[in-house]
N, CA, C and O atoms as CSV, one atom per row, in Angstrom:
chain,resi,resn,atom,element,x,y,z
A,1,MET,N,N,-50.746,-57.107,-106.154
A,1,MET,CA,C,-49.305,-57.244,-106.258
A,1,MET,C,C,-48.647,-55.901,-105.947
A,1,MET,O,O,-49.096,-54.858,-106.421
A,2,LYS,N,N,-47.590,-55.934,-105.156
A,2,LYS,CA,C,-46.912,-54.695,-104.778
A,2,LYS,C,C,-46.138,-54.121,-105.958
A,2,LYS,O,O,-45.596,-54.849,-106.790
A,3,SER,N,N,-46.106,-52.795,-106.004
A,3,SER,CA,C,-45.296,-52.168,-107.036
A,3,SER,C,C,-43.825,-52.250,-106.630
A,3,SER,O,O,-43.505,-52.467,-105.461
A,4,PHE,N,N,-42.948,-52.079,-107.594
A,4,PHE,CA,C,-41.513,-52.146,-107.328
A,4,PHE,C,C,-41.111,-51.073,-106.321
A,4,PHE,O,O,-40.286,-51.328,-105.445
A,5,LEU,N,N,-41.678,-49.889,-106.435
A,5,LEU,CA,C,-41.338,-48.800,-105.522
A,5,LEU,C,C,-41.761,-49.111,-104.094
A,5,LEU,O,O,-41.015,-48.838,-103.154
A,6,GLN,N,N,-42.953,-49.681,-103.921
A,6,GLN,CA,C,-43.403,-50.070,-102.577
A,6,GLN,C,C,-42.474,-51.117,-101.980
A,6,GLN,O,O,-42.107,-51.039,-100.807
A,7,HIS,N,N,-42.100,-52.092,-102.794
A,7,HIS,CA,C,-41.200,-53.147,-102.321
A,7,HIS,C,C,-39.842,-52.558,-101.925
A,7,HIS,O,O,-39.265,-52.949,-100.910
A,8,LEU,N,N,-39.340,-51.624,-102.722
A,8,LEU,CA,C,-38.047,-51.001,-102.449
A,8,LEU,C,C,-38.083,-50.212,-101.147
A,8,LEU,O,O,-37.122,-50.232,-100.378
A,9,LEU,N,N,-39.190,-49.516,-100.899
A,9,LEU,CA,C,-39.302,-48.734,-99.668
A,9,LEU,C,C,-39.408,-49.620,-98.431
A,9,LEU,O,O,-38.993,-49.218,-97.344
A,10,GLU,N,N,-39.963,-50.830,-98.590
A,10,GLU,CA,C,-40.096,-51.748,-97.462
A,10,GLU,C,C,-38.810,-52.533,-97.195
A,10,GLU,O,O,-38.614,-53.064,-96.102
A,11,THR,N,N,-37.945,-52.600,-98.194
A,11,THR,CA,C,-36.690,-53.333,-98.044
A,11,THR,C,C,-35.753,-52.533,-97.154
A,11,THR,O,O,-35.648,-51.313,-97.283
A,12,ALA,N,N,-35.077,-53.225,-96.254
A,12,ALA,CA,C,-34.157,-52.556,-95.333
A,12,ALA,C,C,-33.010,-51.908,-96.101
A,12,ALA,O,O,-32.543,-52.439,-97.109
A,13,ALA,N,N,-32.565,-50.756,-95.611
A,13,ALA,CA,C,-31.513,-50.007,-96.293
A,13,ALA,C,C,-30.204,-50.784,-96.347
A,13,ALA,O,O,-29.432,-50.620,-97.292
A,14,TRP,N,N,-29.940,-51.624,-95.355
A,14,TRP,CA,C,-28.682,-52.376,-95.363
A,14,TRP,C,C,-28.679,-53.464,-96.422
A,14,TRP,O,O,-27.636,-54.047,-96.714
A,15,GLN,N,N,-29.855,-53.741,-97.004
A,15,GLN,CA,C,-29.938,-54.720,-98.089
A,15,GLN,C,C,-29.861,-54.048,-99.459
A,15,GLN,O,O,-29.749,-54.723,-100.482
A,16,ARG,N,N,-29.921,-52.727,-99.472
A,16,ARG,CA,C,-29.868,-51.986,-100.727
A,16,ARG,C,C,-28.484,-51.379,-100.923
A,16,ARG,O,O,-27.623,-51.473,-100.048
A,17,LYS,N,N,-28.286,-50.770,-102.052
A,17,LYS,CA,C,-26.992,-50.210,-102.437
A,17,LYS,C,C,-26.469,-49.193,-101.422
A,17,LYS,O,O,-25.266,-49.138,-101.167
A,18,GLU,N,N,-27.356,-48.394,-100.845
A,18,GLU,CA,C,-26.921,-47.330,-99.936
A,18,GLU,C,C,-26.295,-47.848,-98.648
A,18,GLU,O,O,-25.551,-47.118,-97.993
A,19,GLY,N,N,-26.578,-49.091,-98.271
A,19,GLY,CA,C,-26.007,-49.657,-97.056
A,19,GLY,C,C,-24.820,-50.565,-97.306
A,19,GLY,O,O,-24.208,-51.079,-96.369
A,20,LYS,N,N,-24.498,-50.761,-98.587
A,20,LYS,CA,C,-23.393,-51.658,-98.937
A,20,LYS,C,C,-22.175,-50.858,-99.375
A,20,LYS,O,O,-22.294,-49.795,-99.984
A,21,ASP,N,N,-21.013,-51.386,-99.055
A,21,ASP,CA,C,-19.765,-50.781,-99.472
A,21,ASP,C,C,-19.433,-51.302,-100.865
A,21,ASP,O,O,-19.495,-52.510,-101.094
A,22,PRO,N,N,-19.084,-50.421,-101.803
A,22,PRO,CA,C,-18.747,-50.898,-103.157
A,22,PRO,C,C,-17.569,-51.870,-103.174
A,22,PRO,O,O,-17.419,-52.651,-104.113
A,23,LYS,N,N,-16.738,-51.823,-102.137
A,23,LYS,CA,C,-15.578,-52.714,-102.066
A,23,LYS,C,C,-15.918,-54.041,-101.406
A,23,LYS,O,O,-15.060,-54.919,-101.317
A,24,GLY,N,N,-17.144,-54.205,-100.943
A,24,GLY,CA,C,-17.577,-55.453,-100.312
A,24,GLY,C,C,-18.033,-55.231,-98.886
A,24,GLY,O,O,-17.504,-54.369,-98.184
A,25,GLY,N,N,-19.011,-56.003,-98.459
A,25,GLY,CA,C,-19.533,-55.894,-97.105
A,25,GLY,C,C,-20.459,-54.704,-96.926
A,25,GLY,O,O,-20.874,-54.072,-97.898
A,26,LEU,N,N,-20.777,-54.406,-95.679
A,26,LEU,CA,C,-21.638,-53.268,-95.366
A,26,LEU,C,C,-20.795,-52.076,-94.959
A,26,LEU,O,O,-19.711,-52.230,-94.396
A,27,ASN,N,N,-21.301,-50.886,-95.249
A,27,ASN,CA,C,-20.625,-49.686,-94.775
A,27,ASN,C,C,-21.150,-49.348,-93.375
A,27,ASN,O,O,-22.013,-50.054,-92.852
A,28,LYS,N,N,-20.642,-48.288,-92.774
A,28,LYS,CA,C,-21.047,-47.935,-91.412
A,28,LYS,C,C,-22.540,-47.677,-91.316
A,28,LYS,O,O,-23.181,-48.049,-90.333
A,29,LYS,N,N,-23.099,-47.031,-92.351
A,29,LYS,CA,C,-24.530,-46.744,-92.358
A,29,LYS,C,C,-25.328,-48.050,-92.396
A,29,LYS,O,O,-26.321,-48.193,-91.681
A,30,GLY,N,N,-24.901,-48.985,-93.214
A,30,GLY,CA,C,-25.587,-50.266,-93.310
A,30,GLY,C,C,-25.558,-51.035,-92.000
A,30,GLY,O,O,-26.561,-51.634,-91.611
A,31,VAL,N,N,-24.408,-51.026,-91.310
A,31,VAL,CA,C,-24.282,-51.713,-90.028
A,31,VAL,C,C,-25.180,-51.047,-88.986
A,31,VAL,O,O,-25.855,-51.727,-88.213
A,32,ALA,N,N,-25.183,-49.713,-88.973
A,32,ALA,CA,C,-26.017,-48.986,-88.012
A,32,ALA,C,C,-27.500,-49.279,-88.232
A,32,ALA,O,O,-28.242,-49.479,-87.271
A,33,LEU,N,N,-27.932,-49.306,-89.487
A,33,LEU,CA,C,-29.334,-49.588,-89.790
A,33,LEU,C,C,-29.699,-51.026,-89.451
A,33,LEU,O,O,-30.802,-51.289,-88.973
A,34,TYR,N,N,-28.782,-51.960,-89.694
A,34,TYR,CA,C,-29.042,-53.356,-89.344
A,34,TYR,C,C,-29.198,-53.503,-87.834
A,34,TYR,O,O,-30.107,-54.187,-87.363
A,35,ARG,N,N,-28.314,-52.864,-87.080
A,35,ARG,CA,C,-28.367,-52.974,-85.621
A,35,ARG,C,C,-29.629,-52.320,-85.069
A,35,ARG,O,O,-30.171,-52.775,-84.062
A,36,ARG,N,N,-30.101,-51.255,-85.718
A,36,ARG,CA,C,-31.340,-50.605,-85.275
A,36,ARG,C,C,-32.540,-51.522,-85.510
A,36,ARG,O,O,-33.448,-51.589,-84.682
A,37,GLU,N,N,-32.539,-52.223,-86.639
A,37,GLU,CA,C,-33.652,-53.119,-86.968
A,37,GLU,C,C,-33.588,-54.437,-86.197
A,37,GLU,O,O,-34.604,-55.113,-86.044
A,38,ASN,N,N,-32.415,-54.800,-85.718
A,38,ASN,CA,C,-32.223,-56.065,-85.008
A,38,ASN,C,C,-31.600,-55.794,-83.638
A,38,ASN,O,O,-30.394,-55.971,-83.466
A,39,PRO,N,N,-32.400,-55.372,-82.670
A,39,PRO,CA,C,-31.874,-55.050,-81.340
A,39,PRO,C,C,-31.124,-56.248,-80.741
A,39,PRO,O,O,-31.551,-57.396,-80.864
A,40,GLY,N,N,-30.023,-55.952,-80.106
A,40,GLY,CA,C,-29.205,-57.000,-79.514
A,40,GLY,C,C,-28.152,-57.540,-80.459
A,40,GLY,O,O,-27.325,-58.360,-80.060
A,41,SER,N,N,-28.168,-57.093,-81.706
A,41,SER,CA,C,-27.189,-57.563,-82.678
A,41,SER,C,C,-25.805,-57.013,-82.340
A,41,SER,O,O,-25.676,-55.897,-81.837
A,42,LYS,N,N,-24.788,-57.798,-82.619
A,42,LYS,CA,C,-23.414,-57.374,-82.364
A,42,LYS,C,C,-22.644,-57.216,-83.670
A,42,LYS,O,O,-21.415,-57.291,-83.684
A,43,LEU,N,N,-23.371,-56.997,-84.774
A,43,LEU,CA,C,-22.736,-56.853,-86.080
A,43,LEU,C,C,-21.759,-55.688,-86.070
A,43,LEU,O,O,-22.068,-54.617,-85.547
A,44,GLN,N,N,-20.582,-55.896,-86.646
A,44,GLN,CA,C,-19.546,-54.876,-86.716
A,44,GLN,C,C,-19.053,-54.757,-88.149
A,44,GLN,O,O,-19.299,-55.637,-88.974
A,45,THR,N,N,-18.353,-53.659,-88.443
A,45,THR,CA,C,-17.768,-53.497,-89.760
A,45,THR,C,C,-16.540,-54.396,-89.883
A,45,THR,O,O,-16.082,-54.979,-88.900
A,46,ALA,N,N,-16.022,-54.498,-91.088
A,46,ALA,CA,C,-14.911,-55.404,-91.382
A,46,ALA,C,C,-13.612,-54.979,-90.705
A,46,ALA,O,O,-13.389,-53.801,-90.424
A,47,VAL,N,N,-12.762,-55.971,-90.452
A,47,VAL,CA,C,-11.405,-55.720,-89.971
A,47,VAL,C,C,-10.560,-55.572,-91.233
A,47,VAL,O,O,-10.198,-56.566,-91.863
A,48,THR,N,N,-10.247,-54.330,-91.601
A,48,THR,CA,C,-9.574,-54.076,-92.871
A,48,THR,C,C,-8.076,-53.828,-92.725
A,48,THR,O,O,-7.387,-53.618,-93.723
A,49,GLU,N,N,-7.564,-53.849,-91.497
A,49,GLU,CA,C,-6.130,-53.624,-91.319
A,49,GLU,C,C,-5.331,-54.763,-91.939
A,49,GLU,O,O,-5.822,-55.883,-92.078
A,50,ASP,N,N,-4.098,-54.458,-92.305
A,50,ASP,CA,C,-3.197,-55.462,-92.841
A,50,ASP,C,C,-2.958,-56.527,-91.774
A,50,ASP,O,O,-2.627,-56.189,-90.638
A,51,PRO,N,N,-3.119,-57.804,-92.115
A,51,PRO,CA,C,-2.944,-58.870,-91.124
A,51,PRO,C,C,-1.574,-58.840,-90.436
A,51,PRO,O,O,-1.455,-59.244,-89.279
A,52,LYS,N,N,-0.554,-58.370,-91.129
A,52,LYS,CA,C,0.787,-58.301,-90.545
A,52,LYS,C,C,0.878,-57.259,-89.438
A,52,LYS,O,O,1.723,-57.356,-88.548
A,53,LYS,N,N,-0.001,-56.265,-89.501
A,53,LYS,CA,C,0.017,-55.189,-88.500
A,53,LYS,C,C,-0.859,-55.500,-87.285
A,53,LYS,O,O,-0.773,-54.821,-86.261
A,54,LEU,N,N,-1.704,-56.534,-87.404
A,54,LEU,CA,C,-2.553,-56.922,-86.281
A,54,LEU,C,C,-1.731,-57.717,-85.272
A,54,LEU,O,O,-0.908,-58.553,-85.645
A,55,LYS,N,N,-1.963,-57.449,-84.001
A,55,LYS,CA,C,-1.265,-58.190,-82.958
A,55,LYS,C,C,-1.807,-59.623,-82.936
A,55,LYS,O,O,-3.019,-59.834,-82.880
A,56,LYS,N,N,-0.908,-60.593,-82.980
A,56,LYS,CA,C,-1.311,-61.992,-83.032
A,56,LYS,C,C,-2.127,-62.354,-81.789
A,56,LYS,O,O,-1.716,-62.080,-80.662
A,57,GLY,N,N,-3.275,-62.968,-82.010
A,57,GLY,CA,C,-4.134,-63.382,-80.911
A,57,GLY,C,C,-5.058,-62.294,-80.391
A,57,GLY,O,O,-5.823,-62.527,-79.456
A,58,SER,N,N,-4.996,-61.088,-80.994
A,58,SER,CA,C,-5.879,-60.007,-80.549
A,58,SER,C,C,-7.312,-60.279,-80.999
A,58,SER,O,O,-7.551,-61.154,-81.831
A,59,LYS,N,N,-8.255,-59.534,-80.452
A,59,LYS,CA,C,-9.660,-59.718,-80.786
A,59,LYS,C,C,-9.903,-59.521,-82.290
A,59,LYS,O,O,-10.629,-60.293,-82.916
A,60,LYS,N,N,-9.287,-58.482,-82.854
A,60,LYS,CA,C,-9.459,-58.214,-84.281
A,60,LYS,C,C,-8.861,-59.331,-85.130
A,60,LYS,O,O,-9.456,-59.743,-86.125
A,61,ALA,N,N,-7.690,-59.818,-84.740
A,61,ALA,CA,C,-7.043,-60.890,-85.490
A,61,ALA,C,C,-7.890,-62.161,-85.458
A,61,ALA,O,O,-7.999,-62.863,-86.463
A,62,LYS,N,N,-8.484,-62.452,-84.315
A,62,LYS,CA,C,-9.335,-63.634,-84.195
A,62,LYS,C,C,-10.607,-63.492,-85.029
A,62,LYS,O,O,-11.037,-64.447,-85.677
A,63,ARG,N,N,-11.214,-62.291,-85.011
A,63,ARG,CA,C,-12.413,-62.048,-85.822
A,63,ARG,C,C,-12.103,-62.238,-87.300
A,63,ARG,O,O,-12.866,-62.869,-88.031
A,64,ARG,N,N,-10.964,-61.680,-87.733
A,64,ARG,CA,C,-10.571,-61.770,-89.132
A,64,ARG,C,C,-10.334,-63.227,-89.533
A,64,ARG,O,O,-10.812,-63.672,-90.576
A,65,LYS,N,N,-9.610,-63.954,-88.717
A,65,LYS,CA,C,-9.295,-65.350,-89.017
A,65,LYS,C,C,-10.577,-66.182,-89.105
A,65,LYS,O,O,-10.729,-67.001,-90.011
A,66,SER,N,N,-11.485,-65.969,-88.172
A,66,SER,CA,C,-12.748,-66.694,-88.150
A,66,SER,C,C,-13.584,-66.375,-89.386
A,66,SER,O,O,-14.141,-67.273,-90.017
A,67,PHE,N,N,-13.667,-65.093,-89.727
A,67,PHE,CA,C,-14.438,-64.668,-90.896
A,67,PHE,C,C,-13.866,-65.296,-92.164
A,67,PHE,O,O,-14.605,-65.826,-92.994
A,68,CYS,N,N,-12.551,-65.230,-92.303
A,68,CYS,CA,C,-11.922,-65.750,-93.518
A,68,CYS,C,C,-12.163,-67.248,-93.679
A,68,CYS,O,O,-12.479,-67.713,-94.774
A,69,LYS,N,N,-12.018,-67.998,-92.601
A,69,LYS,CA,C,-12.261,-69.442,-92.676
A,69,LYS,C,C,-13.703,-69.730,-93.066
A,69,LYS,O,O,-13.970,-70.568,-93.928
A,70,ARG,N,N,-14.631,-69.026,-92.422
A,70,ARG,CA,C,-16.060,-69.256,-92.669
A,70,ARG,C,C,-16.431,-68.902,-94.111
A,70,ARG,O,O,-17.126,-69.666,-94.781
A,71,MET,N,N,-15.974,-67.759,-94.580
A,71,MET,CA,C,-16.334,-67.309,-95.922
A,71,MET,C,C,-15.661,-68.135,-97.015
A,71,MET,O,O,-16.259,-68.362,-98.067
A,72,LYS,N,N,-14.440,-68.584,-96.788
A,72,LYS,CA,C,-13.785,-69.434,-97.782
A,72,LYS,C,C,-14.536,-70.754,-97.916
A,72,LYS,O,O,-14.648,-71.301,-99.013
A,73,GLY,N,N,-15.049,-71.263,-96.799
A,73,GLY,CA,C,-15.861,-72.472,-96.845
A,73,GLY,C,C,-17.152,-72.254,-97.600
A,73,GLY,O,O,-17.576,-73.113,-98.374
A,74,MET,N,N,-17.786,-71.103,-97.381
A,74,MET,CA,C,-19.031,-70.784,-98.089
A,74,MET,C,C,-18.767,-70.630,-99.582
A,74,MET,O,O,-19.549,-71.082,-100.418
A,75,LYS,N,N,-17.655,-69.987,-99.896
A,75,LYS,CA,C,-17.318,-69.786,-101.310
A,75,LYS,C,C,-17.144,-71.132,-102.004
A,75,LYS,O,O,-17.596,-71.320,-103.134
A,76,ALA,N,N,-16.489,-72.061,-101.324
A,76,ALA,CA,C,-16.231,-73.377,-101.919
A,76,ALA,C,C,-17.503,-74.196,-102.073
A,76,ALA,O,O,-17.679,-74.876,-103.084
A,77,LYS,N,N,-18.396,-74.142,-101.085
A,77,LYS,CA,C,-19.562,-75.032,-101.099
A,77,LYS,C,C,-20.849,-74.397,-101.605
A,77,LYS,O,O,-21.690,-75.088,-102.181
A,78,LEU,N,N,-21.018,-73.099,-101.401
A,78,LEU,CA,C,-22.326,-72.499,-101.675
A,78,LEU,C,C,-22.389,-71.594,-102.898
A,78,LEU,O,O,-23.436,-71.005,-103.170
A,79,THR,N,N,-21.295,-71.469,-103.641
A,79,THR,CA,C,-21.344,-70.616,-104.825
A,79,THR,C,C,-21.086,-71.448,-106.067
A,79,THR,O,O,-20.481,-72.518,-106.010
A,80,SER,N,N,-21.556,-70.934,-107.181
A,80,SER,CA,C,-21.299,-71.614,-108.451
A,80,SER,C,C,-19.858,-71.339,-108.871
A,80,SER,O,O,-19.212,-70.444,-108.325
A,81,ALA,N,N,-19.364,-72.087,-109.816
A,81,ALA,CA,C,-18.000,-71.890,-110.307
A,81,ALA,C,C,-17.864,-70.502,-110.919
A,81,ALA,O,O,-16.824,-69.855,-110.793
A,82,LYS,N,N,-18.921,-70.052,-111.580
A,82,LYS,CA,C,-18.896,-68.730,-112.217
A,82,LYS,C,C,-18.774,-67.633,-111.154
A,82,LYS,O,O,-17.975,-66.709,-111.311
A,83,THR,N,N,-19.551,-67.724,-110.085
A,83,THR,CA,C,-19.504,-66.737,-109.007
A,83,THR,C,C,-18.154,-66.777,-108.299
A,83,THR,O,O,-17.610,-65.729,-107.951
A,84,ALA,N,N,-17.619,-67.950,-108.086
A,84,ALA,CA,C,-16.333,-68.089,-107.397
A,84,ALA,C,C,-15.205,-67.416,-108.183
A,84,ALA,O,O,-14.259,-66.901,-107.587
A,85,ARG,N,N,-15.299,-67.416,-109.505
A,85,ARG,CA,C,-14.260,-66.793,-110.344
A,85,ARG,C,C,-14.494,-65.308,-110.578
A,85,ARG,O,O,-13.560,-64.586,-110.927
A,86,ASP,N,N,-15.718,-64.843,-110.393
A,86,ASP,CA,C,-16.069,-63.454,-110.697
A,86,ASP,C,C,-15.468,-62.509,-109.661
A,86,ASP,O,O,-15.834,-62.594,-108.489
A,87,PRO,N,N,-14.554,-61.606,-110.051
A,87,PRO,CA,C,-13.946,-60.701,-109.073
A,87,PRO,C,C,-14.931,-59.677,-108.499
A,87,PRO,O,O,-14.671,-59.081,-107.453
A,88,ASP,N,N,-16.062,-59.475,-109.186
A,88,ASP,CA,C,-17.045,-58.502,-108.709
A,88,ASP,C,C,-18.171,-59.130,-107.901
A,88,ASP,O,O,-19.125,-58.437,-107.549
A,89,SER,N,N,-18.086,-60.427,-107.597
A,89,SER,CA,C,-19.128,-61.045,-106.774
A,89,SER,C,C,-18.988,-60.538,-105.345
A,89,SER,O,O,-17.889,-60.199,-104.906
A,90,ARG,N,N,-20.099,-60.486,-104.624
A,90,ARG,CA,C,-20.085,-59.944,-103.258
A,90,ARG,C,C,-19.144,-60.743,-102.353
A,90,ARG,O,O,-18.460,-60.165,-101.508
A,91,ILE,N,N,-19.106,-62.051,-102.522
A,91,ILE,CA,C,-18.271,-62.880,-101.653
A,91,ILE,C,C,-16.789,-62.606,-101.902
A,91,ILE,O,O,-16.007,-62.549,-100.953
A,92,ASN,N,N,-16.393,-62.437,-103.161
A,92,ASN,CA,C,-14.989,-62.152,-103.466
A,92,ASN,C,C,-14.591,-60.748,-103.009
A,92,ASN,O,O,-13.465,-60.534,-102.558
A,93,LYS,N,N,-15.508,-59.803,-103.124
A,93,LYS,CA,C,-15.232,-58.451,-102.632
A,93,LYS,C,C,-15.026,-58.462,-101.122
A,93,LYS,O,O,-14.119,-57.810,-100.604
A,94,ALA,N,N,-15.876,-59.207,-100.421
A,94,ALA,CA,C,-15.763,-59.274,-98.967
A,94,ALA,C,C,-14.447,-59.943,-98.562
A,94,ALA,O,O,-13.787,-59.479,-97.633
A,95,LEU,N,N,-14.062,-61.007,-99.232
A,95,LEU,CA,C,-12.807,-61.681,-98.902
A,95,LEU,C,C,-11.609,-60.766,-99.145
A,95,LEU,O,O,-10.649,-60.790,-98.374
A,96,ARG,N,N,-11.654,-59.971,-100.195
A,96,ARG,CA,C,-10.560,-59.015,-100.461
A,96,ARG,C,C,-10.528,-57.927,-99.397
A,96,ARG,O,O,-9.457,-57.545,-98.926
A,97,LYS,N,N,-11.705,-57.429,-99.017
A,97,LYS,CA,C,-11.776,-56.348,-98.041
A,97,LYS,C,C,-11.185,-56.791,-96.698
A,97,LYS,O,O,-10.518,-56.009,-96.020
A,98,TRP,N,N,-11.432,-58.033,-96.323
A,98,TRP,CA,C,-10.927,-58.563,-95.046
A,98,TRP,C,C,-9.497,-59.088,-95.189
A,98,TRP,O,O,-8.952,-59.643,-94.235
A,99,ASN,N,N,-8.881,-58.922,-96.360
A,99,ASN,CA,C,-7.519,-59.402,-96.639
A,99,ASN,C,C,-7.396,-60.902,-96.445
A,99,ASN,O,O,-6.438,-61.387,-95.844
A,100,CYS,N,N,-8.381,-61.634,-96.961
A,100,CYS,CA,C,-8.382,-63.085,-96.811
A,100,CYS,C,C,-7.629,-63.777,-97.943
A,100,CYS,O,O,-7.171,-64.906,-97.768
A,101,GLU,N,N,-7.493,-63.142,-99.076
A,101,GLU,CA,C,-6.884,-63.804,-100.222
A,101,GLU,C,C,-5.468,-63.352,-100.430
A,101,GLU,O,O,-4.803,-63.812,-101.358
């Protein structure tokens, strides 16, 4: 059986605390490490600008709208009631970061 330390060292950095943003989602380091481990990936950081300041129909506005719709659906169907209400859950942090709520 692997020790906890061995398992931690084998786990990708973007899955650990150092690659995650405390406000939700991945930070730049986490995205960079994910893209290095998954060649061809197009993963990007969050669109955090105020939706009112985004030009309607722009690439960023479309990404944000798509993300918000997808994540709100996941929150409704794939999380427990307790997780959906918890302000510190990863899904709620991500929705706040993308200005979805």
